[in-house]
C-alpha distance (Angstrom), angle and dihedral (degrees) to the residues before:
residue distance angle dihedral
M1 . . .
T2 2.72 . .
E3 3.11 95.6 .
P4 2.88 122.0 -173.0
I5 4.16 115.4 -18.4
E6 3.81 127.9 -129.1
L7 3.79 109.0 -162.3
E8 3.79 127.0 -151.3
L9 3.79 107.6 -116.8
K10 3.79 100.9 -125.9
R11 3.77 131.0 91.1
I12 3.79 137.5 -177.4
A13 3.80 111.5 -94.3
D14 3.81 115.2 -116.1
R15 3.77 94.7 -115.5
S16 3.79 92.8 55.0
R17 3.80 96.7 50.9
P18 3.80 119.7 118.5
A19 3.77 117.8 -102.6
D20 3.81 91.8 -105.5
P21 3.82 107.5 30.5
D22 3.78 117.4 -165.7
M23 3.80 108.6 -147.2
E24 3.80 93.3 -161.7
T25 3.78 90.8 54.0
M26 3.79 89.7 47.8
W27 3.80 90.1 53.4
S28 3.80 91.3 48.6
A29 3.80 89.5 52.8
I30 3.80 90.5 51.9
S31 3.80 91.5 47.7
N32 3.80 88.8 49.8
R33 3.79 91.3 56.0
V34 3.80 88.7 46.1
A35 3.80 90.9 54.7
K36 3.80 89.2 54.1
S37 3.79 90.6 48.8
E38 3.82 91.6 50.9
G39 3.78 89.6 50.1
A40 3.79 88.5 56.6
G41 3.80 90.9 54.3
F42 3.83 99.5 -96.2
R43 3.79 102.1 145.3
R44 3.78 137.0 158.5
R45 3.82 116.6 -129.8
S46 3.78 110.8 -119.0
F47 3.80 105.2 162.6
S48 3.78 121.7 121.1
L49 3.79 128.5 -178.0
R50 3.78 92.2 -158.9
P51 3.80 124.9 66.7
R52 3.77 108.0 -95.1
K53 3.78 133.5 150.9
W54 3.80 111.2 -119.5
A55 3.78 125.5 -170.2
A56 3.79 103.2 -138.3
P57 3.76 114.5 -139.2
A58 3.11 100.0 -132.7
L59 4.55 113.6 -81.5
L60 3.65 155.5 169.1
A61 11.64 153.5 -122.4
L62 3.44 171.2 -149.6
C63 3.83 155.3 -118.7
L64 3.80 128.2 -167.3
A65 3.77 106.6 -175.4
V66 3.80 108.4 -154.5
A67 3.79 130.4 145.9
V68 3.81 102.5 -92.6
P69 3.81 132.5 136.8
A70 3.81 116.7 -90.3
F71 3.79 110.2 -86.2
A72 3.80 121.2 -140.4
A73 3.79 103.5 -147.3
P74 3.81 111.8 -140.7
A75 3.79 114.5 -104.1
L76 3.77 92.3 -108.9
N77 3.77 136.7 147.9
W78 3.80 97.0 -91.5
D79 3.80 114.1 173.6
W80 3.82 121.7 -132.3
F81 3.79 92.9 -88.0
A82 3.80 94.7 51.0
Q83 3.81 95.2 42.6
R84 3.80 89.1 74.7
A85 3.81 92.9 59.5
A86 3.82 93.2 40.6
K87 3.82 90.6 53.5
S88 3.79 91.2 48.5
L89 3.81 93.9 51.0
E90 3.80 90.4 44.6
S91 3.82 88.8 55.3
G92 3.81 91.3 53.2
D93 3.79 96.2 -105.6
G94 3.77 123.7 124.3
V95 3.77 125.2 29.2
R96 3.79 121.9 -63.9
I97 3.80 113.5 -140.8
D98 3.83 105.3 165.5
R99 3.83 98.6 179.9
T100 3.79 131.7 139.2
I101 3.80 129.2 -151.3
T102 3.82 124.2 -176.7
S103 3.80 120.6 -151.7
G104 3.80 131.8 160.8
G105 3.79 89.4 3.5
Y106 3.84 94.7 -58.8
S107 3.80 126.2 106.4
F108 3.81 119.5 -139.4
H109 3.82 113.0 -162.3
L110 3.82 112.1 -166.9
L111 3.81 108.3 -159.2
G112 3.79 101.7 179.9
A113 3.80 150.9 -54.8
V114 3.80 132.2 -112.3
S115 3.79 134.4 179.6
D116 3.79 140.7 -175.2
D117 3.80 134.6 173.9
Y118 3.83 92.4 -69.7
R119 3.80 110.3 33.3
T120 3.78 150.3 14.6
D121 3.80 118.4 -136.6
L122 3.80 131.4 -172.8
L123 3.79 119.0 -166.8
F124 3.82 118.2 -147.1
Q125 3.78 146.9 157.8
L126 3.80 125.7 -139.5
S127 3.79 122.0 -160.2
G128 3.78 136.1 -179.5
S129 3.79 136.9 147.0
D130 3.81 96.5 -111.3
L131 3.82 104.0 35.2
F132 3.79 92.4 109.2
S133 3.79 91.0 56.3
F134 3.81 87.2 76.4
D135 3.78 134.9 64.6
Y136 3.81 100.8 -141.8
V137 3.79 136.2 19.8
A138 3.82 130.0 -164.0
F139 3.77 138.1 165.4
G140 3.78 121.8 -116.5
S141 3.82 90.5 -132.8
A142 3.79 140.1 -19.7
E143 3.81 124.7 -165.9
L144 3.78 136.8 172.1
T145 3.84 118.9 -155.1
D146 3.79 127.2 -172.7
G147 3.81 101.4 -150.8
R148 3.81 93.3 -108.3
G149 3.78 98.6 75.3
G150 3.80 96.0 -84.2
L151 3.80 113.4 137.4
L152 3.81 132.2 -169.3
R153 3.79 119.3 -171.3
L154 3.77 111.1 -146.5
S155 3.80 132.3 -147.1
D156 3.79 121.5 -154.5
H157 3.80 135.5 -130.0
M158 3.81 120.5 -175.1
T159 3.79 137.2 179.0
A160 3.78 129.0 -170.6
E161 3.79 124.6 -105.1
E162 3.79 127.7 -173.0
G163 3.78 116.9 -94.6
G164 3.80 99.0 45.6
T165 3.81 95.8 -68.9
L166 3.79 129.1 129.8
N167 3.79 120.8 -153.1
G168 3.77 113.0 -149.4
L169 3.75 152.4 166.8
L170 3.80 130.8 -141.5
E171 3.79 108.4 -153.4
A172 3.80 136.8 -171.8
N173 3.80 124.1 -171.4
A174 3.81 91.5 -131.8
P175 3.83 135.3 68.9
M176 3.79 126.8 -115.0
E177 3.79 117.7 -95.6
R178 3.80 123.3 -93.4
G179 3.79 119.0 -96.0
M180 3.79 132.3 34.6
R181 3.79 109.4 -54.7
N182 3.77 139.8 169.5
Y183 3.79 110.7 -114.1
S184 3.80 128.7 -162.3
L185 3.78 124.0 -161.1
N186 3.78 116.8 -158.0
V187 3.82 120.0 -173.7
K188 3.80 118.5 177.7
D189 3.78 134.0 -166.3
L190 3.76 131.2 -15.0
I191 3.80 121.8 -119.8
L192 3.80 115.9 -157.5
Y193 3.80 119.2 -161.7
K194 3.76 136.1 -166.2
E195 3.76 125.4 -162.9
V196 3.80 116.1 -115.5
S197 3.79 128.9 -171.2
V198 3.79 136.5 -171.4
P199 3.83 129.0 -169.9
V200 3.80 116.9 -102.2
D201 3.81 120.4 -154.9
L202 3.81 98.0 -128.8
R203 3.79 126.6 125.0
A204 3.77 117.9 -126.8
M205 3.81 90.6 -141.8
G206 3.80 96.6 28.1
P207 3.80 126.7 123.7
N208 3.78 125.1 -71.5
G209 3.78 112.5 -95.8
Q210 3.81 96.8 34.9
T211 3.80 111.0 149.4
A212 3.79 132.6 -166.0
K213 3.78 133.6 -173.4
V214 3.80 114.9 -119.5
D215 3.78 123.9 -142.2
D216 3.79 95.1 -139.1
E217 3.81 138.0 113.9
E218 3.82 93.6 -131.3
V219 3.81 104.5 35.1
A220 3.81 122.9 47.4
K221 3.81 101.4 -176.3
A222 3.78 144.1 -5.2
T223 3.80 126.5 -141.5
I224 3.80 128.2 -166.0
E225 3.79 106.2 -139.7
S226 3.79 97.6 -179.7
I227 3.78 142.8 -9.3
V228 3.80 122.3 -161.0
R229 3.79 120.9 -173.6
T230 3.82 118.6 -175.2
G231 3.79 118.0 163.8
G232 3.78 107.6 -49.7
V233 3.83 93.4 -20.8
Y234 3.81 117.7 101.6
T235 3.81 119.6 -174.4
V236 3.80 122.4 -175.2
R237 3.79 127.4 -175.5
Y238 3.79 115.6 -163.7
R239 3.80 141.3 170.4
L240 3.80 126.8 -142.1
A241 3.82 116.8 -157.0
A242 3.79 119.3 -150.9
A243 3.77 121.6 -114.9
S244 3.82 89.2 -141.2
A245 3.80 136.9 16.0
R246 3.80 98.4 -46.6
I247 3.76 144.7 -2.2
N248 3.81 114.8 -98.0
A249 3.83 98.8 -133.2
A250 3.82 91.4 -172.4
L251 3.82 88.1 70.7
N252 3.82 89.4 60.7
P253 3.84 97.7 -134.7
R254 3.82 113.1 -165.9
L255 3.77 143.4 144.4
I256 3.78 114.9 -103.6
L257 3.79 124.6 -159.7
R258 3.79 118.5 -135.3
S259 3.78 126.7 -166.7
D260 3.81 118.4 -167.5
G261 3.79 86.4 -10.3
L262 3.81 94.6 -57.4
P263 3.83 121.4 114.0
M264 3.81 115.1 -116.0
N265 3.81 120.8 -138.8
P266 3.82 116.3 -128.9
T267 3.79 116.9 -130.9
R268 3.80 88.6 -142.7
S269 3.78 134.5 9.5
T270 3.79 124.3 -169.6
L271 3.79 130.4 -173.3
L272 3.82 107.3 -144.1
P273 3.82 130.1 -162.5
P274 3.84 110.1 -96.3
P275 3.82 121.8 -164.4
G276 3.81 95.6 -103.6
D277 3.78 146.4 18.1
N278 3.79 92.8 -107.3
S279 3.80 95.1 73.2
V280 3.80 143.7 47.3
L281 3.80 122.1 -140.1
M282 3.81 116.5 -159.2
E283 3.79 136.5 175.7
E284 3.78 119.7 -163.0
T285 3.78 132.4 179.1
Y286 3.80 125.9 -153.8
E287 3.78 135.4 -177.7
L288 3.81 103.2 -132.9
S289 3.80 133.5 166.9
D290 3.80 119.5 -135.9
A291 3.81 89.3 -105.2
Q292 3.80 92.6 52.4
L293 3.78 91.7 47.4
A294 3.80 92.2 49.4
S295 3.81 91.1 61.3
A296 3.80 96.4 35.4
E297 3.80 121.2 125.3
F298 3.79 135.1 173.5
A299 3.79 130.2 -118.6
L300 3.80 132.9 175.2
S301 3.78 113.5 -118.8
R302 3.80 127.4 -173.2
L303 3.77 142.9 142.8
A304 3.78 120.9 -89.0
E305 3.79 124.1 -166.4
S306 3.79 106.9 -111.2
R307 3.80 102.5 174.1
R308 3.79 137.6 0.6
I309 3.79 115.6 -155.5
N310 3.79 119.0 -154.1
A311 3.78 102.0 -136.6
E312 3.78 139.1 137.3
W313 3.80 131.3 -161.8
N314 3.83 120.0 -169.0
F315 3.81 126.2 -174.9
S316 3.81 132.7 175.7
F317 3.80 127.6 -161.4
Q318 3.80 142.1 151.6
A319 3.79 125.9 -116.3
D320 3.78 139.1 162.4
G321 3.79 112.2 -137.2
Q322 3.80 92.0 -171.6
K323 3.80 91.1 67.8
A324 3.79 89.4 59.6
E325 3.80 89.1 67.0
Q326 3.80 91.0 51.4
A327 3.80 90.1 58.9
I328 3.80 93.7 53.8
Y329 3.79 120.3 100.2
R330 3.81 116.0 -151.8
R331 3.76 129.9 -176.3
K332 3.78 125.1 179.4
L333 3.78 112.4 -134.2
D334 3.78 126.4 -139.7
S335 3.80 104.0 -135.8
R336 3.80 89.2 -147.8
S337 3.79 91.0 61.6
V338 3.81 93.0 51.3
A339 3.79 98.0 37.3
N340 3.80 112.8 159.3
A341 3.77 140.1 -176.6
A342 3.80 92.8 -108.8
G343 3.80 91.2 60.3
A344 3.81 93.4 -129.0
D345 3.81 111.3 161.6
F346 3.82 105.3 -133.9
K347 3.80 111.2 -150.2
E348 3.79 113.4 174.3
L349 3.78 146.0 -0.3
V350 3.82 110.7 -138.9
V351 3.81 123.1 -174.3
T352 3.79 122.1 -172.7
P353 3.81 127.1 168.4
L354 3.80 86.8 -101.4
E355 3.77 104.9 44.6
I356 3.77 149.0 -7.9
R357 3.79 118.0 -122.1
L358 3.77 128.4 -166.1
T359 3.81 106.6 -166.8
Y360 3.77 123.0 -158.1
E361 3.77 141.2 163.0
E362 3.77 124.1 -124.7
P363 3.81 113.0 -125.3
V364 3.79 116.8 -109.6
R365 3.78 104.2 -105.3
S366 3.76 135.0 -163.3
F367 3.78 135.5 172.4
K368 3.80 88.2 -87.3
D369 3.80 90.1 63.5
Y370 3.81 98.8 63.2
P371 2.95 129.6 163.9
Y372 3.80 97.8 59.4
L373 3.80 115.5 -158.0
D374 3.81 124.2 -155.5
Y375 3.78 134.7 163.3
E376 3.80 115.8 -133.7
Q377 3.82 99.9 -159.2
A378 3.79 136.8 39.0
T379 3.82 132.2 -166.4
L380 3.80 125.4 -170.3
L381 3.80 114.8 -139.9
L382 3.81 102.3 -154.1
N383 3.79 114.2 -176.9
G384 3.80 90.3 -39.7
K385 3.83 96.8 -39.0
E386 3.82 122.5 112.5
I387 3.83 116.7 -138.3
E388 3.79 122.2 -177.3
G389 3.80 115.5 -137.8
G390 3.77 142.3 -176.0
M391 3.79 136.6 -134.5
F392 3.80 120.7 -112.5
M393 3.78 132.0 175.9
N394 3.77 138.2 -146.1
G395 3.79 126.0 -132.8
N396 3.80 100.3 -77.7
G397 3.81 94.4 54.7
R398 3.81 95.1 -130.8
D399 3.81 98.0 72.5
R400 3.78 104.9 77.3
Y401 3.77 137.7 162.2
Y402 3.76 141.4 -164.6
R403 3.79 111.3 -128.3
F404 3.80 123.7 -153.2
L405 3.79 131.6 179.4
S406 3.80 110.8 -126.3
P407 3.84 113.6 -131.3
E408 3.81 91.8 -158.2
W409 3.77 141.2 14.8
Y410 3.79 129.5 -122.1
R411 3.78 121.2 -167.7
D412 3.80 87.8 -148.3
W413 3.80 114.3 39.5
S414 3.80 96.6 172.3
D415 3.81 94.5 94.7
V416 3.82 98.8 35.2
P417 3.85 108.6 116.6
M418 3.79 110.5 -123.5
Q419 3.79 132.6 176.6
V420 3.79 134.1 167.5
R421 3.78 120.0 -141.3
L422 3.81 114.0 -155.7
R423 3.79 115.3 -158.3
S424 3.79 141.0 -176.4
L425 3.80 106.5 32.6
K426 3.80 114.9 -141.0
V427 3.80 116.1 -157.5
Q428 3.81 121.8 -161.5
A429 3.78 110.2 -165.4
K430 3.78 140.9 176.9
A431 3.79 123.7 -131.9
S432 3.78 120.0 -127.2
P433 3.83 112.1 -88.2
D434 3.82 86.3 -131.2
Q435 3.81 91.7 63.3
L436 3.81 96.5 96.2
L437 3.80 118.1 159.9
E438 3.78 114.7 -156.0
L439 3.81 115.1 -127.1
A440 3.77 103.8 -151.3
G441 3.81 112.1 -146.3
P442 3.83 101.3 -41.7
T443 3.82 114.3 -136.2
D444 3.79 134.5 164.7
A445 3.83 87.2 -83.4
K446 3.80 113.7 94.7
R447 3.81 118.4 -115.6
T448 3.78 126.7 -174.8
I449 3.81 132.3 -149.8
E450 3.81 118.9 -162.3
T451 3.78 115.3 -152.8
E452 3.81 144.6 138.1
V453 3.79 125.6 -106.7
G454 3.79 114.2 -164.5
G455 3.78 88.8 -18.0
F456 3.84 93.9 -52.6
P457 3.84 121.3 115.1
V458 3.81 113.5 -114.7
A459 3.80 131.3 173.6
F460 3.83 120.1 -151.8
T461 3.80 117.2 -160.6
Y462 3.81 118.2 -169.1
Y463 3.80 136.4 -178.6
K464 3.81 141.5 151.0
D465 3.80 124.3 -97.5
G466 3.80 102.9 -171.7
A467 3.81 106.6 -60.0
D468 3.82 91.3 -17.9
L469 3.78 128.8 90.6
I470 3.81 118.4 -139.1
V471 3.81 119.0 -154.7
E472 3.80 119.3 -170.5
S473 3.80 119.6 -170.0
N474 3.79 121.3 -160.4
W475 3.82 116.6 -166.4
R476 3.81 103.0 -147.6
S477 3.78 100.0 -178.1
E478 3.81 121.3 107.9
T479 3.80 85.9 -133.5
E480 3.80 110.6 94.9
G481 3.79 110.3 -106.5
G482 3.78 145.6 91.2
I483 3.78 148.7 -169.9
T484 3.80 112.9 -65.4
Q485 3.80 99.3 -171.8
T486 3.81 139.4 -16.5
Y487 3.79 132.7 -162.4
I488 3.79 134.8 -154.9
A489 3.78 124.5 -132.2
A490 3.83 110.1 -145.8
G491 3.79 107.0 177.8
D492 3.80 106.2 -57.6
K493 3.81 93.0 -19.8
R494 3.78 128.2 94.4
L495 3.80 112.9 -145.8
L496 3.79 122.5 -157.1
A497 3.77 127.0 -154.9
E498 3.79 121.7 -113.2
Y499 3.80 108.6 -81.2
V500 3.80 114.2 -110.8
P501 3.83 120.0 179.3
E502 3.78 109.9 -112.0
A503 3.77 133.7 -164.1
P504 3.82 117.9 -119.8
G505 3.79 108.4 -90.1
G506 3.81 94.5 23.4
N507 3.79 127.5 -101.8
G508 3.79 98.2 -47.9
T509 3.82 94.8 -105.3
R510 3.85 103.5 85.0
R511 3.78 85.7 -124.8
K512 3.80 128.6 111.6
V513 3.79 131.0 -170.0
E514 3.82 119.8 -158.5
R515 3.81 129.2 -175.0
Y516 3.80 122.1 -150.4
R517 3.78 109.8 -161.1
N518 3.84 121.2 -135.9
V519 3.79 97.3 -11.8
P520 3.84 112.0 -160.2
Q521 3.80 124.6 -122.1
G522 3.78 119.8 -100.6
E523 3.78 136.9 55.6
L524 3.81 114.5 -9.1
K525 3.78 127.4 -173.1
L526 3.80 127.7 -173.7
N527 3.80 124.4 -141.3
P528 3.86 118.0 -164.6
F529 3.84 86.9 -142.8
L530 3.87 106.3 170.9
Y531 3.78 127.2 24.7
H532 3.81 139.0 156.9
W533 3.78 138.8 -152.8
T534 3.82 136.0 179.5
D535 3.78 131.0 -136.5
K536 3.82 100.4 -154.8
E537 3.81 92.6 -173.4
K538 3.79 97.4 52.5
T539 3.81 113.2 110.4
E540 3.78 135.8 173.2
T541 3.80 126.7 -170.7
L542 3.82 120.7 -151.7
T543 3.81 125.0 -168.8
V544 3.81 109.8 -138.6
N545 3.82 103.7 165.1
């Protein structure tokens, strides 16, 4: 997956929004721009040497076929990214290098390289006596050249292994060139980070809008934009303002919540699009008891460069990128034969020694097409084996694919039985325009309207905050879902709430708070407009091979 998600830091201004904005479409557009950014090498560091539970934002291979002996990949702690390359080398695909160079006191062991039609991966191990004294490790630069002027810039992924060794992958979002070529890998410098934290004077159950100065070189102040507490679920949205021109996202600045001095792990963490490059907007959800919340306090945590090692590792090897294409199995799919409730137009089945991709195109949707149907999870049934996968997207946002890691390799895939099981149907629906709830004389006193939206019980609470009208929706059904967006009918005008960036799936509380700026006097009626719900039990099985 997605992984985690890096979001482009621009958003449509309220006054320029369309009359009927679709928040899901807006999010897709943001994710599309993120995919382009990731392709250009914009990536958030997320590697930790110490055990720590991370809530992945959501995020996101190769195969050089040359005649080499089968390679038994060591039984090491490869992360999901590196497993693809390890499987390929184990199957005898790719080029085995198996050389070690020591520089600056650190040994770099290059195991091999693989490539397919999408990526180039190089599998390595890094060892040194003091690596585990640090929290994060990164290279200063990593580049792969082909001897003819071609250059691939590589990003790194690493996971910890016992004995002071890091297992890692250098990855480029481009394949190797066709034909036998001489390749050179150049990796320079090692940057060692430690995590630092400073207390921040913010109250865990304080008012929205509270701001505190931060005694830090990177972050000048922190602001709590909203706090939502429902049952044992606590969701906080906060903004960090840079101390200089822009926030250095690679240092992973964030607020952490401590209870009785111990850091609490969020169940989800989402980077949202702020209005400028000089800030970071985050939303995080925790499961906290009343006792934990009573002693909770905030602190700023980020990475700080502790040491920079002057080192350089250079490797040379030969590989033929053209042979990677010969190892790829492709099969065009007839969308009629894999028709599905979500309306996704499946295009092609692609199998490489590193991964299996099922490409599809999202249908073009408009407000006339509600309800929208989407499946949240996908499992590949490969010759009786079940393999969990994730959804990824290409640059235009509509071309998407499910990606699965193959547990084994067949030289002939044409007869290998393959199905995809789609699970957990998400429905995005639109309320009837005739469902108008009268808001009787809003004041600063809270009033609640009980109603049903699409057959699901929902409570709307409304009240004035100065010249603004606040509308809170509370999804009271046991079925997972919630209100996406409302609107207010004021005479012949349709009023829209102030736009606030929102994570996919909401804030984890089934509750939404909307602010209508400078609402006029007179008769006001509320329409539930857009809502969503999920049928966790709904499944659909498609035969693709």
